[in-house]
N, CA, C, O and the ligand as a Tripos MOL2 file, in Angstrom:
@<TRIPOS>MOLECULE
protein
  249   247    63     0     0
PROTEIN
NO_CHARGES

@<TRIPOS>ATOM
      1 N          61.3320  105.3680   76.6880 N.3       1 MET1
      2 CA         60.7350  106.6410   77.0360 C.3       1 MET1
      3 C          60.6860  106.8210   78.5410 C.2       1 MET1
      4 O          60.0550  106.0370   79.2490 O.2       1 MET1
      5 N          61.3300  107.8170   79.0050 N.am      2 GLN2
      6 CA         61.3890  108.0500   80.4660 C.3       2 GLN2
      7 C          60.8530  109.4100   80.7710 C.2       2 GLN2
      8 O          61.1650  110.3840   80.0850 O.2       2 GLN2
      9 N          60.0320  109.4830   81.8140 N.am      3 MET3
     10 CA         59.5090  110.7510   82.2020 C.3       3 MET3
     11 C          60.3890  111.3520   83.3030 C.2       3 MET3
     12 O          60.5460  110.7710   84.3760 O.2       3 MET3
     13 N          60.9410  112.4900   83.0230 N.am      4 LYS4
     14 CA         61.8130  113.0920   84.0190 C.3       4 LYS4
     15 C          61.0180  113.5280   85.2440 C.2       4 LYS4
     16 O          59.9140  114.0630   85.1350 O.2       4 LYS4
     17 N          61.6180  113.2820   86.4300 N.am      5 GLY5
     18 CA         60.9970  113.6550   87.6540 C.3       5 GLY5
     19 C          60.0590  112.6500   88.2170 C.2       5 GLY5
     20 O          59.5870  112.7980   89.3440 O.2       5 GLY5
     21 N          59.7640  111.5820   87.4260 N.am      6 SER6
     22 CA         58.8460  110.5550   87.9680 C.3       6 SER6
     23 C          59.5320  109.6780   89.0190 C.2       6 SER6
     24 O          58.8810  109.0820   89.8760 O.2       6 SER6
     25 N          60.8860  109.6170   88.9250 N.am      7 GLY7
     26 CA         61.6250  108.7780   89.8570 C.3       7 GLY7
     27 C          61.5980  107.3000   89.4510 C.2       7 GLY7
     28 O          62.1480  106.4590   90.1620 O.2       7 GLY7
     29 N          60.9870  106.9850   88.3530 N.am      8 THR8
     30 CA         60.9800  105.6160   87.8770 C.3       8 THR8
     31 C          61.9250  105.4640   86.6940 C.2       8 THR8
     32 O          61.9020  106.2260   85.7270 O.2       8 THR8
     33 N          62.7720  104.4190   86.8280 N.am      9 ARG9
     34 CA         63.7470  104.1630   85.7660 C.3       9 ARG9
     35 C          63.5170  102.7490   85.2580 C.2       9 ARG9
     36 O          62.8150  101.9270   85.8470 O.2       9 ARG9
     37 N          64.1720  102.5280   84.1040 N.am     10 PHE10
     38 CA         64.0100  101.2720   83.4270 C.3      10 PHE10
     39 C          65.2520  100.4430   83.5390 C.2      10 PHE10
     40 O          66.3410  100.8990   83.1920 O.2      10 PHE10
     41 N          65.1060   99.2340   84.0180 N.am     11 ASP11
     42 CA         66.2160   98.2930   84.0700 C.3      11 ASP11
     43 C          66.4080   97.7280   82.6490 C.2      11 ASP11
     44 O          65.5660   96.9550   82.1920 O.2      11 ASP11
     45 N          67.4870   98.0910   81.9420 N.am     12 PRO12
     46 CA         67.6190   97.6780   80.5500 C.3      12 PRO12
     47 C          67.8850   96.1670   80.3710 C.2      12 PRO12
     48 O          67.7670   95.6410   79.2650 O.2      12 PRO12
     49 N          68.2320   95.5040   81.4250 N.am     13 VAL13
     50 CA         68.5740   94.0820   81.3300 C.3      13 VAL13
     51 C          67.3110   93.2050   81.3760 C.2      13 VAL13
     52 O          67.1280   92.3260   80.5340 O.2      13 VAL13
     53 N          66.4560   93.4510   82.3580 N.am     14 CYS14
     54 CA         65.3340   92.5410   82.5630 C.3      14 CYS14
     55 C          63.9920   93.1700   82.3260 C.2      14 CYS14
     56 O          62.9550   92.5540   82.5730 O.2      14 CYS14
     57 N          64.0040   94.4720   81.8190 N.am     15 ASP15
     58 CA         62.7840   95.1500   81.4780 C.3      15 ASP15
     59 C          61.8910   95.5080   82.6370 C.2      15 ASP15
     60 O          60.6960   95.7500   82.4640 O.2      15 ASP15
     61 N          62.4670   95.5410   83.8120 N.am     16 MET16
     62 CA         61.6680   95.9170   84.9810 C.3      16 MET16
     63 C          61.7400   97.4220   85.1980 C.2      16 MET16
     64 O          62.7310   98.0660   84.8550 O.2      16 MET16
     65 N          60.6780   97.9700   85.7720 N.am     17 ASN17
     66 CA         60.7970   99.3480   86.2440 C.3      17 ASN17
     67 C          61.4050   99.3300   87.6240 C.2      17 ASN17
     68 O          61.0400   98.5020   88.4580 O.2      17 ASN17
     69 N          62.3070  100.2160   87.8670 N.am     18 VAL18
     70 CA         62.9020  100.3460   89.1740 C.3      18 VAL18
     71 C          62.6970  101.7950   89.6600 C.2      18 VAL18
     72 O          62.7610  102.7450   88.8800 O.2      18 VAL18
     73 N          62.4550  101.9250   90.9350 N.am     19 THR19
     74 CA         62.2550  103.2480   91.5240 C.3      19 THR19
     75 C          63.6000  103.8600   91.9060 C.2      19 THR19
     76 O          64.3510  103.2980   92.7030 O.2      19 THR19
     77 N          63.8710  104.9600   91.3530 N.am     20 GLU20
     78 CA         65.1450  105.5960   91.5320 C.3      20 GLU20
     79 C          65.5260  105.7700   93.0060 C.2      20 GLU20
     80 O          66.6800  105.5840   93.3900 O.2      20 GLU20
     81 N          64.5590  106.1210   93.7960 N.am     21 ARG21
     82 CA         64.7560  106.3320   95.2320 C.3      21 ARG21
     83 C          65.1890  105.0710   95.9710 C.2      21 ARG21
     84 O          65.9440  105.1160   96.9420 O.2      21 ARG21
     85 N          64.6880  103.9600   95.4810 N.am     22 ASP22
     86 CA         64.9590  102.6870   96.2160 C.3      22 ASP22
     87 C          66.1410  101.9220   95.6650 C.2      22 ASP22
     88 O          66.6040  100.9490   96.2590 O.2      22 ASP22
     89 N          66.6300  102.3800   94.5080 N.am     23 VAL23
     90 CA         67.5680  101.5380   93.7960 C.3      23 VAL23
     91 C          68.9540  101.4990   94.4660 C.2      23 VAL23
     92 O          69.4510  102.5260   94.9290 O.2      23 VAL23
     93 N          69.5450  100.3550   94.5120 N.am     24 THR24
     94 CA         70.8360  100.1740   95.0680 C.3      24 THR24
     95 C          71.9210  100.0410   93.9790 C.2      24 THR24
     96 O          73.0760  100.4160   94.1780 O.2      24 THR24
     97 N          71.5160   99.5100   92.8530 N.am     25 TYR25
     98 CA         72.4600   99.1510   91.8220 C.3      25 TYR25
     99 C          72.3110  100.1030   90.6520 C.2      25 TYR25
    100 O          71.2520  100.1810   90.0300 O.2      25 TYR25
    101 N          73.3430  100.8010   90.3680 N.am     26 LYS26
    102 CA         73.3560  101.6600   89.2120 C.3      26 LYS26
    103 C          74.7270  101.6850   88.5760 C.2      26 LYS26
    104 O          75.7370  101.3760   89.2080 O.2      26 LYS26
    105 N          74.7390  102.0700   87.2800 N.am     27 SER27
    106 CA         75.9970  102.0990   86.5550 C.3      27 SER27
    107 C          75.9200  103.2280   85.5460 C.2      27 SER27
    108 O          74.8910  103.4410   84.9050 O.2      27 SER27
    109 N          77.0250  103.9490   85.4150 N.am     28 ASP28
    110 CA         77.0720  105.0000   84.4040 C.3      28 ASP28
    111 C          77.7090  104.4680   83.1400 C.2      28 ASP28
    112 O          78.7540  103.8200   83.1780 O.2      28 ASP28
    113 N          77.0800  104.7420   82.0430 N.am     29 TYR29
    114 CA         77.6150  104.3280   80.7530 C.3      29 TYR29
    115 C          77.4790  105.4880   79.7930 C.2      29 TYR29
    116 O          76.3710  105.9720   79.5620 O.2      29 TYR29
    117 N          78.5930  105.9470   79.2250 N.am     30 LYS30
    118 CA         78.6140  107.0880   78.3290 C.3      30 LYS30
    119 C          77.8290  108.2870   78.9090 C.2      30 LYS30
    120 O          77.0820  108.9730   78.2120 O.2      30 LYS30
    121 N          78.0370  108.4920   80.1940 N.am     31 GLY31
    122 CA         77.4430  109.6810   80.8300 C.3      31 GLY31
    123 C          76.0020  109.5570   81.2180 C.2      31 GLY31
    124 O          75.4150  110.5100   81.7310 O.2      31 GLY31
    125 N          75.4110  108.4000   80.9860 N.am     32 ILE32
    126 CA         74.0090  108.1970   81.3910 C.3      32 ILE32
    127 C          73.9590  107.1920   82.4950 C.2      32 ILE32
    128 O          74.6270  106.1600   82.4330 O.2      32 ILE32
    129 N          73.1710  107.4750   83.5160 N.am     33 ALA33
    130 CA         73.0340  106.5840   84.6370 C.3      33 ALA33
    131 C          71.9180  105.5190   84.3240 C.2      33 ALA33
    132 O          70.8030  105.8520   83.9210 O.2      33 ALA33
    133 N          72.2800  104.2660   84.5290 N.am     34 TYR34
    134 CA         71.3120  103.1900   84.3910 C.3      34 TYR34
    135 C          71.0850  102.5430   85.7170 C.2      34 TYR34
    136 O          71.9980  102.4520   86.5380 O.2      34 TYR34
    137 N          69.8600  102.0850   85.9420 N.am     35 TYR35
    138 CA         69.4570  101.5770   87.2300 C.3      35 TYR35
    139 C          69.0570  100.1220   87.0690 C.2      35 TYR35
    140 O          68.5140   99.7340   86.0340 O.2      35 TYR35
    141 N          69.3210   99.3250   88.0750 N.am     36 PHE36
    142 CA         69.0840   97.8730   87.9870 C.3      36 PHE36
    143 C          68.3950   97.3900   89.2420 C.2      36 PHE36
    144 O          68.5480   97.9340   90.3360 O.2      36 PHE36
    145 N          67.6110   96.3140   89.0190 N.am     37 CYS37
    146 CA         66.8680   95.7220   90.1120 C.3      37 CYS37
    147 C          67.7400   94.8820   91.0080 C.2      37 CYS37
    148 O          67.4110   94.6630   92.1740 O.2      37 CYS37
    149 N          68.8700   94.3990   90.4670 N.am     38 SER38
    150 CA         69.7100   93.4970   91.2300 C.3      38 SER38
    151 C          71.1490   93.6200   90.8010 C.2      38 SER38
    152 O          71.4790   94.2170   89.7760 O.2      38 SER38
    153 N          71.9940   93.0320   91.6230 N.am     39 TYR39
    154 CA         73.4250   93.0050   91.2800 C.3      39 TYR39
    155 C          73.6760   92.2330   90.0300 C.2      39 TYR39
    156 O          74.5230   92.6250   89.2270 O.2      39 TYR39
    157 N          72.9690   91.1400   89.8290 N.am     40 GLU40
    158 CA         73.1430   90.3230   88.6280 C.3      40 GLU40
    159 C          72.8630   91.1160   87.3720 C.2      40 GLU40
    160 O          73.5990   91.0320   86.3890 O.2      40 GLU40
    161 N          71.8090   91.8740   87.4140 N.am     41 CYS41
    162 CA         71.4580   92.7070   86.2140 C.3      41 CYS41
    163 C          72.5570   93.7500   85.9230 C.2      41 CYS41
    164 O          72.9300   94.0000   84.7770 O.2      41 CYS41
    165 N          73.0450   94.3350   87.0120 N.am     42 MET42
    166 CA         74.1220   95.3380   86.8540 C.3      42 MET42
    167 C          75.3510   94.7030   86.2500 C.2      42 MET42
    168 O          75.9950   95.2790   85.3740 O.2      42 MET42
    169 N          75.6740   93.5140   86.7200 N.am     43 LYS43
    170 CA         76.8500   92.7940   86.1690 C.3      43 LYS43
    171 C          76.6830   92.4520   84.6950 C.2      43 LYS43
    172 O          77.5970   92.6250   83.8890 O.2      43 LYS43
    173 N          75.5290   91.9780   84.3750 N.am     44 LYS44
    174 CA         75.2670   91.6390   82.9510 C.3      44 LYS44
    175 C          75.4150   92.8770   82.0760 C.2      44 LYS44
    176 O          76.0130   92.8120   81.0020 O.2      44 LYS44
    177 N          74.8890   93.9700   82.5190 N.am     45 PHE45
    178 CA         74.9690   95.2170   81.7730 C.3      45 PHE45
    179 C          76.4190   95.6520   81.5810 C.2      45 PHE45
    180 O          76.8410   96.0360   80.4900 O.2      45 PHE45
    181 N          77.1770   95.5770   82.7020 N.am     46 GLN46
    182 CA         78.5790   96.0110   82.6270 C.3      46 GLN46
    183 C          79.4020   95.1250   81.7640 C.2      46 GLN46
    184 O          80.3710   95.5790   81.1560 O.2      46 GLN46
    185 N          79.0440   93.8550   81.6860 N.am     47 ASP47
    186 CA         79.7660   92.9150   80.8370 C.3      47 ASP47
    187 C          79.5580   93.2070   79.3370 C.2      47 ASP47
    188 O          80.4450   92.9810   78.5150 O.2      47 ASP47
    189 N          78.4010   93.6980   79.0230 N.am     48 ASN48
    190 CA         78.0660   93.9420   77.6120 C.3      48 ASN48
    191 C          76.9700   94.9860   77.4720 C.2      48 ASN48
    192 O          75.8450   94.6640   77.0910 O.2      48 ASN48
    193 N          77.2920   96.2120   77.7750 N.am     49 PRO49
    194 CA         76.2340   97.2620   77.7580 C.3      49 PRO49
    195 C          75.6120   97.4790   76.3880 C.2      49 PRO49
    196 O          74.4210   97.7680   76.2760 O.2      49 PRO49
    197 N          76.4180   97.3390   75.3560 N.am     50 GLU50
    198 CA         75.8860   97.5990   74.0070 C.3      50 GLU50
    199 C          74.7460   96.6530   73.6120 C.2      50 GLU50
    200 O          73.8270   97.0130   72.8770 O.2      50 GLU50
    201 N          74.8510   95.4240   74.1380 N.am     51 LYS51
    202 CA         73.8390   94.4320   73.8230 C.3      51 LYS51
    203 C          72.4600   94.8980   74.3210 C.2      51 LYS51
    204 O          71.4620   94.7650   73.6120 O.2      51 LYS51
    205 N          72.4150   95.4400   75.5340 N.am     52 TYR52
    206 CA         71.1200   95.8140   76.1290 C.3      52 TYR52
    207 C          70.6540   97.1790   75.5720 C.2      52 TYR52
    208 O          69.4560   97.3930   75.3910 O.2      52 TYR52
    209 N          71.5800   98.0800   75.3070 N.am     53 LEU53
    210 CA         71.2200   99.3730   74.7880 C.3      53 LEU53
    211 C          70.7560   99.2540   73.3240 C.2      53 LEU53
    212 O          69.7620   99.8750   72.9490 O.2      53 LEU53
    213 N          71.4240   98.5090   72.5380 N.am     54 SER54
    214 CA         71.0530   98.3870   71.1210 C.3      54 SER54
    215 C          69.6550   97.7220   71.0120 C.2      54 SER54
    216 O          68.8610   98.0620   70.1350 O.2      54 SER54
    217 N          69.3890   96.7950   71.9000 N.am     55 PHE55
    218 CA         68.0710   96.1310   71.9270 C.3      55 PHE55
    219 C          66.9740   97.1840   72.0660 C.2      55 PHE55
    220 O          65.9870   97.1620   71.3310 O.2      55 PHE55
    221 N          67.1470   98.0750   72.9830 N.am     56 HIS56
    222 CA         66.0830   99.0910   73.2140 C.3      56 HIS56
    223 C          66.0420  100.1670   72.1580 C.2      56 HIS56
    224 O          64.9810  100.7220   71.8730 O.2      56 HIS56
    225 N          67.1810  100.4660   71.5780 N.am     57 GLU57
    226 CA         67.1560  101.4240   70.4880 C.3      57 GLU57
    227 C          66.4050  100.8690   69.3190 C.2      57 GLU57
    228 O          65.6250  101.5810   68.6870 O.2      57 GLU57
    229 N          66.6230   99.6090   69.0160 N.am     58 LYS58
    230 CA         65.9200   98.9680   67.9180 C.3      58 LYS58
    231 C          64.4390   98.9280   68.1900 C.2      58 LYS58
    232 O          63.6240   99.2030   67.3100 O.2      58 LYS58
    233 N          64.1040   98.5920   69.3850 N.am     59 GLU59
    234 CA         62.6910   98.5280   69.8080 C.3      59 GLU59
    235 C          62.0160   99.9070   69.6380 C.2      59 GLU59
    236 O          60.8630   99.9880   69.2150 O.2      59 GLU59
    237 N          62.7380  100.9730   69.9660 N.am     60 ALA60
    238 CA         62.1250  102.2600   69.9370 C.3      60 ALA60
    239 C          61.8440  102.7290   68.5070 C.2      60 ALA60
    240 O          60.9320  103.5250   68.2820 O.2      60 ALA60
    241 N          62.6260  102.2380   67.5430 N.am     61 LYS61
    242 CA         62.4360  102.6580   66.1420 C.3      61 LYS61
    243 C          61.2540  101.9840   65.4840 C.2      61 LYS61
    244 O          60.7010  102.5040   64.5150 O.2      61 LYS61
    245 N          60.8690  100.8540   65.9880 N.am     62 VAL62
    246 CA         59.7530  100.1140   65.3550 C.3      62 VAL62
    247 C          58.4450  100.8170   65.6250 C.2      62 VAL62
    248 O          57.3940  100.3560   65.1810 O.2      62 VAL62
    249 ZN         66.8280   93.5640   86.5120 Zn       63 ZN63
@<TRIPOS>BOND
     1     1     2 1
     2     2     3 1
     3     3     4 2
     4     3     5 am
     5     5     6 1
     6     6     7 1
     7     7     8 2
     8     7     9 am
     9     9    10 1
    10    10    11 1
    11    11    12 2
    12    11    13 am
    13    13    14 1
    14    14    15 1
    15    15    16 2
    16    15    17 am
    17    17    18 1
    18    18    19 1
    19    19    20 2
    20    19    21 am
    21    21    22 1
    22    22    23 1
    23    23    24 2
    24    23    25 am
    25    25    26 1
    26    26    27 1
    27    27    28 2
    28    27    29 am
    29    29    30 1
    30    30    31 1
    31    31    32 2
    32    31    33 am
    33    33    34 1
    34    34    35 1
    35    35    36 2
    36    35    37 am
    37    37    38 1
    38    38    39 1
    39    39    40 2
    40    39    41 am
    41    41    42 1
    42    42    43 1
    43    43    44 2
    44    43    45 am
    45    45    46 1
    46    46    47 1
    47    47    48 2
    48    47    49 am
    49    49    50 1
    50    50    51 1
    51    51    52 2
    52    51    53 am
    53    53    54 1
    54    54    55 1
    55    55    56 2
    56    55    57 am
    57    57    58 1
    58    58    59 1
    59    59    60 2
    60    59    61 am
    61    61    62 1
    62    62    63 1
    63    63    64 2
    64    63    65 am
    65    65    66 1
    66    66    67 1
    67    67    68 2
    68    67    69 am
    69    69    70 1
    70    70    71 1
    71    71    72 2
    72    71    73 am
    73    73    74 1
    74    74    75 1
    75    75    76 2
    76    75    77 am
    77    77    78 1
    78    78    79 1
    79    79    80 2
    80    79    81 am
    81    81    82 1
    82    82    83 1
    83    83    84 2
    84    83    85 am
    85    85    86 1
    86    86    87 1
    87    87    88 2
    88    87    89 am
    89    89    90 1
    90    90    91 1
    91    91    92 2
    92    91    93 am
    93    93    94 1
    94    94    95 1
    95    95    96 2
    96    95    97 am
    97    97    98 1
    98    98    99 1
    99    99   100 2
   100    99   101 am
   101   101   102 1
   102   102   103 1
   103   103   104 2
   104   103   105 am
   105   105   106 1
   106   106   107 1
   107   107   108 2
   108   107   109 am
   109   109   110 1
   110   110   111 1
   111   111   112 2
   112   111   113 am
   113   113   114 1
   114   114   115 1
   115   115   116 2
   116   115   117 am
   117   117   118 1
   118   118   119 1
   119   119   120 2
   120   119   121 am
   121   121   122 1
   122   122   123 1
   123   123   124 2
   124   123   125 am
   125   125   126 1
   126   126   127 1
   127   127   128 2
   128   127   129 am
   129   129   130 1
   130   130   131 1
   131   131   132 2
   132   131   133 am
   133   133   134 1
   134   134   135 1
   135   135   136 2
   136   135   137 am
   137   137   138 1
   138   138   139 1
   139   139   140 2
   140   139   141 am
   141   141   142 1
   142   142   143 1
   143   143   144 2
   144   143   145 am
   145   145   146 1
   146   146   147 1
   147   147   148 2
   148   147   149 am
   149   149   150 1
   150   150   151 1
   151   151   152 2
   152   151   153 am
   153   153   154 1
   154   154   155 1
   155   155   156 2
   156   155   157 am
   157   157   158 1
   158   158   159 1
   159   159   160 2
   160   159   161 am
   161   161   162 1
   162   162   163 1
   163   163   164 2
   164   163   165 am
   165   165   166 1
   166   166   167 1
   167   167   168 2
   168   167   169 am
   169   169   170 1
   170   170   171 1
   171   171   172 2
   172   171   173 am
   173   173   174 1
   174   174   175 1
   175   175   176 2
   176   175   177 am
   177   177   178 1
   178   178   179 1
   179   179   180 2
   180   179   181 am
   181   181   182 1
   182   182   183 1
   183   183   184 2
   184   183   185 am
   185   185   186 1
   186   186   187 1
   187   187   188 2
   188   187   189 am
   189   189   190 1
   190   190   191 1
   191   191   192 2
   192   191   193 am
   193   193   194 1
   194   194   195 1
   195   195   196 2
   196   195   197 am
   197   197   198 1
   198   198   199 1
   199   199   200 2
   200   199   201 am
   201   201   202 1
   202   202   203 1
   203   203   204 2
   204   203   205 am
   205   205   206 1
   206   206   207 1
   207   207   208 2
   208   207   209 am
   209   209   210 1
   210   210   211 1
   211   211   212 2
   212   211   213 am
   213   213   214 1
   214   214   215 1
   215   215   216 2
   216   215   217 am
   217   217   218 1
   218   218   219 1
   219   219   220 2
   220   219   221 am
   221   221   222 1
   222   222   223 1
   223   223   224 2
   224   223   225 am
   225   225   226 1
   226   226   227 1
   227   227   228 2
   228   227   229 am
   229   229   230 1
   230   230   231 1
   231   231   232 2
   232   231   233 am
   233   233   234 1
   234   234   235 1
   235   235   236 2
   236   235   237 am
   237   237   238 1
   238   238   239 1
   239   239   240 2
   240   239   241 am
   241   241   242 1
   242   242   243 1
   243   243   244 2
   244   243   245 am
   245   245   246 1
   246   246   247 1
   247   247   248 2
@<TRIPOS>SUBSTRUCTURE
     1 MET1         2 RESIDUE 1 A MET
     2 GLN2         6 RESIDUE 1 A GLN
     3 MET3        10 RESIDUE 1 A MET
     4 LYS4        14 RESIDUE 1 A LYS
     5 GLY5        18 RESIDUE 1 A GLY
     6 SER6        22 RESIDUE 1 A SER
     7 GLY7        26 RESIDUE 1 A GLY
     8 THR8        30 RESIDUE 1 A THR
     9 ARG9        34 RESIDUE 1 A ARG
    10 PHE10       38 RESIDUE 1 A PHE
    11 ASP11       42 RESIDUE 1 A ASP
    12 PRO12       46 RESIDUE 1 A PRO
    13 VAL13       50 RESIDUE 1 A VAL
    14 CYS14       54 RESIDUE 1 A CYS
    15 ASP15       58 RESIDUE 1 A ASP
    16 MET16       62 RESIDUE 1 A MET
    17 ASN17       66 RESIDUE 1 A ASN
    18 VAL18       70 RESIDUE 1 A VAL
    19 THR19       74 RESIDUE 1 A THR
    20 GLU20       78 RESIDUE 1 A GLU
    21 ARG21       82 RESIDUE 1 A ARG
    22 ASP22       86 RESIDUE 1 A ASP
    23 VAL23       90 RESIDUE 1 A VAL
    24 THR24       94 RESIDUE 1 A THR
    25 TYR25       98 RESIDUE 1 A TYR
    26 LYS26      102 RESIDUE 1 A LYS
    27 SER27      106 RESIDUE 1 A SER
    28 ASP28      110 RESIDUE 1 A ASP
    29 TYR29      114 RESIDUE 1 A TYR
    30 LYS30      118 RESIDUE 1 A LYS
    31 GLY31      122 RESIDUE 1 A GLY
    32 ILE32      126 RESIDUE 1 A ILE
    33 ALA33      130 RESIDUE 1 A ALA
    34 TYR34      134 RESIDUE 1 A TYR
    35 TYR35      138 RESIDUE 1 A TYR
    36 PHE36      142 RESIDUE 1 A PHE
    37 CYS37      146 RESIDUE 1 A CYS
    38 SER38      150 RESIDUE 1 A SER
    39 TYR39      154 RESIDUE 1 A TYR
    40 GLU40      158 RESIDUE 1 A GLU
    41 CYS41      162 RESIDUE 1 A CYS
    42 MET42      166 RESIDUE 1 A MET
    43 LYS43      170 RESIDUE 1 A LYS
    44 LYS44      174 RESIDUE 1 A LYS
    45 PHE45      178 RESIDUE 1 A PHE
    46 GLN46      182 RESIDUE 1 A GLN
    47 ASP47      186 RESIDUE 1 A ASP
    48 ASN48      190 RESIDUE 1 A ASN
    49 PRO49      194 RESIDUE 1 A PRO
    50 GLU50      198 RESIDUE 1 A GLU
    51 LYS51      202 RESIDUE 1 A LYS
    52 TYR52      206 RESIDUE 1 A TYR
    53 LEU53      210 RESIDUE 1 A LEU
    54 SER54      214 RESIDUE 1 A SER
    55 PHE55      218 RESIDUE 1 A PHE
    56 HIS56      222 RESIDUE 1 A HIS
    57 GLU57      226 RESIDUE 1 A GLU
    58 LYS58      230 RESIDUE 1 A LYS
    59 GLU59      234 RESIDUE 1 A GLU
    60 ALA60      238 RESIDUE 1 A ALA
    61 LYS61      242 RESIDUE 1 A LYS
    62 VAL62      246 RESIDUE 1 A VAL
    63 ZN63       249 GROUP 0 **** ****
């Protein structure tokens, strides 16, 4: 759940909140921009984006 305009995004890899304004690492996947706290998180996501996205989809349905 993300609030538009808040400037806070969710790092799907490590579950941290990242501030959009401060973020250095981001990646587009299927037209959606994802933000990361670190280069390592971005790399992990790019290696296997479905793993991290499916985790959160499953979580949201519970
Ligand atoms: Zn992270």
